[in-house]
N, C-alpha and C positions, 0 to 999 in steps of 0.2 A: 788676344784682345785687339779689337779693331780701333785704331786711333782715329780721332776726330780732328778736323781742321778748325782753326779759330776763325769765326766769322767776324769780320771787321764791320761793326755797325756804324762807325763814324766815317762815312764816305758819302759823297754826292752820288745820286742815282737818278736814272731815268724811270719812266712809267713802269716798264716791264720788270726792271731790276728791283723795284720796291716790292712787288708781289713775289718775285723770285726769291729775294733774300728773306722775306717773311716766311715763305715755305721752307727755305733752307734752315732758318732758325728753329722752326717747328720740328724738322727732321732731326737736327742735332740735339734737341732738348726734349724730345718726346717723353722720355722717362720722367724727368724732373717735373715737367708740366702736368703729366697725368697724376703723379704723386701729390703735387701741390693742389690740384683741383679735387682729388679724392679726399685728402686729409685736411684741407683748409676750406676750399670753396663749398664742398658738399655739406659739411656740418652747418655752415652759416646759412646755406640755402634751406636746409631742413628747419632751422630755427625760424627763418623768414616764412616758410610754409605754415608753421604752427601759429605764428603771429597773424598771418592772413586769415587762417581759419577762425581764430578767436575774434578778430576784428569784424569779420563779415558774416559770421555764423548767424548772429541775431537778425541781420538784415535779410539773409536768404530764407530764414524761417518765417518771414512775414507772409509768404504765400500760403502757409499752412493755416493762418488765421483768416485771411481774406478768401473765403471759399464761395462767396455768393455776392450778388449785387451788380449794379450796372457798371461798376468800375473794374470788374474782374479782368476783362480783356486788357485794359490799359495797364493794370498792375502787372499782369503776366508778361506783357510785351516789354515793359520797363525792366522787369526782373531779368528777362532773357538777355536784353542788351547789356545791362550792367554785369551780369554773370559772365557773358562772353568777353566783355572788356577786361574784367579782372583776371580771368583765366588765360586769355590770349595776349593781353597787352601789359597790364599793370604788374602782375606777378613776374612774368618773364623779364620785364624791364629791370626790376630789382635783382633778379637772379643773374641777368647778363652783366649788371654793374659789378657784382661780386666776382664773376669770372673775369671780367675785364681788369679789375683792380689787381687780382692775383697774377694775371698774365703780365701786366705792366711791372709788377714787383719782380717777377722772374727775369724779365727783359732787362730791368735796371741792374739787378745783381750780376747778370752775365756781362753787361757792358763794363761795370765797375771791376769785376774780377779779372778781365782781360786774359782769360785762359780758355782752352778749347772746351772744357766741360765744367759744369757746376753740379752740386749735389743738392738733395732735398734738405740736408743739414744747413747748407748755405742759405736756403730760403727761410727755414725756421729761425735761424739766427737773426734775420732781418724782419721778423713778424711784427716787431714794435712799430714799424712804419705803416703797417696795414690800416690801423684805425684812421690815420691822417688821410690815407688814400681813399678809404671808404667815405670819409667826410667830404672830400671834394667831389666824389661821385654823387653823393646825395644832393649837393648844391647844383651840379651840372644836370642831373636827371630831369628836373622840371623844364629846363630850357629846351632839351632835346625832344621830350615826349609831350610837350604842350600841344603840338598839332594833332596828336593822336586822339584828343578829345573830340575831334570832328567825327570820329567813327561812331560816337554815340548818337549822332543825328540820323544814321541810316538804320532802317528797320531789318532788312534781310541780310543774311550772312554773306551771300555772294556780292552784294553791293558794297559791304564793308571791305571785303578783300580787294575789290576793284579800286575803291577809294584809297585803300592802304598802298597798293602797288603804284598807282599812277599819280596820286596827289600827295598824300600824307608822307609817304616814304621819302620821295625826292625833297620835300620841304624840310624834313627833319635832318637831312644830310647837311644842310647849310650850317646850323649851329654845331652839329657833330664835327664838321670840318674846322670851323673857327676855334673849337675847343680841343683840337688835336694835341696841343702841347701841354695842357693843364696838368695832367697826372704826372708826367715826367718832370715838370718844373717843380712840383711838390716834392718829388722824390730826390731830385738831383740838386735842388737849390733851397729846399726847406721853406718854400713860399707857403703862405696861408692860401686857402681855396680862392678867395676873391682876387688876391694879387696874381695868382697863377692864371686864373681865367682872364683877367685884364691883359696880362702879358701875352697869353695865347691868342686873344683876339687881335692884338697889335701885330704879332708875328705872322699869323695865318692870313690876315688881311692882305699882306704883301705877297703871299704865296698861295692864294686861295684856289685858283682854277686847276693847277696840276694836282693839288691835294684833293679837291672836290671830285675830280675825274677818277682818281685811284680809289677813293672811298666809295663812290657810286658803283664802280665795277665790283669791288670786293663785297659790299653789302648785297649787290644784285646776285652775285654768284652764291652767296650764303643763302639768300631767300630761295633761289632755284633749287639748290641742293636739299634744303630742308623740306621743300614742297615735294620733291621726288621721294624723300624718305617717308613722307606722310602718305604717299599714294597707296601702299598696301593697306593701311588703316582705313582710308576712304573706301577702298574696294570692299573690305570686310564689312564696313558699316552698310554699304549698299546691298550686300548679299544677305544681310540679316533679315530674316523674314521670308527668304526664298527656300522652298522645300525641295529636297532631292528625293525623287520617288515619293515614298510615304513618310520619309523622315523629316521631322521638324528640326531644321538646322539653326534655329535662333540662338540657342546656347553656344553652339560651335562657333558661328561667325561672331557672336557677341564677345566671346572669350578671346578669339583671334584678334578682333578689333582692339580690345583693351591692351593686349600684348603688343600689337603693332604701334599703338599710340604711345605706350610707355617707352618702347625702343626708340621711336623717332624723336620723342621729347628728350631723352637722354643724349642721343646723338646730336640733336640740335644744339643743346647746351655745350657739348664738347667742341662742336665745330665753331662755336663763337670765339674760340681761342684765336682764330685767324684775324678778324677785324682789328682787335687791339694790337696784334703783332704788326700789321700793316701800318697802323697809326704810329707805333713806336719807331718803325723803320723810317717813316716820313719825318718824324721829329729829328732823328739823328742825321738824316740827309740834309734837312734844312740847316741844322746846327753846323754841320761841316761846310756847307756851301757858303753860309754867311761869314763864318769865322775865317775861311780861306780868303774871301773877298776883303775882309778887314785887314788881314795880313798883307795882301797885295797893295791895298791902299796906303798902308804905312810905309811899305817899301818904296812906293812911287813918290812919297812925300819926303824921302831922305834928301837932305841938302836944301830943302825949301824952308823959308821962314814961316813958322806957325806958332800959334799960342800954345803953351804947354797945357796938356790935358792929363787928368787922372785916369789913366787907362785901366785902372782896376775898379773904377766906380761901378761899372756894369760889365763884368766879365762874361755874363750870359747874354751877349748881344744878338743872339739868334731869336 
């Protein structure tokens, strides 16, 4: 049996160390993370998918009624934009929130356990904390994804992706960075969502730029990787309709495209484990750096006259 080293999450880190330790955590806890997402995240996402189908099925069936008239093109265009937004932005946003919440829960359990390995049973024993975590994710979600509504103003798909990469994405990283600490403050201090968000804004406002840089790089790498995974599906879609000799290859490329899309979607959801891991490592790095500074300040004040303070009033001074 191969022994695993204990990864100390509570230490100050530089830029590269944050990503490196997030990858190290992923390597050490691959098994429990996969089990957690297979048996916890996936059922929740399936329920979400059913809810989306029920909520938007009637709206999508509108085009079956509007089959003539001067407004047909406008309705079809609006339908296409809304359908694209729901499939590519809104539903993934909720699904990513579930994956992020479960990942934060595993990270929290590992830090609290202070041992080289944790088990899936350790995670299931703490599932009672997941509803509170999902609650804070629901409050956070509109703040992060509000800029994505700009994508509904663009008609063509290429333009939407360009706007997403160069404008909407970078803007959304700002609230994402400011809310870095919220989930772990809920887990580690029992804060309600609004207190956790307020405290996170206060803390991350003082440590914004290093965190913004590491989140930008992490999310950028994630987008590049998912785009590469999607490339075979795009190729298959492009080849649909191309005949080879006298064979009609529509069905072959169509089926291949669907298979590639399914694979890239599944891989994309699993790869989103990394961004919350980096955010968690960022949280513990800031926590250690600030607490160490507070200790040194108290040591330097030894022997000096000062007003007595309740040092336990805010033990989470990070």
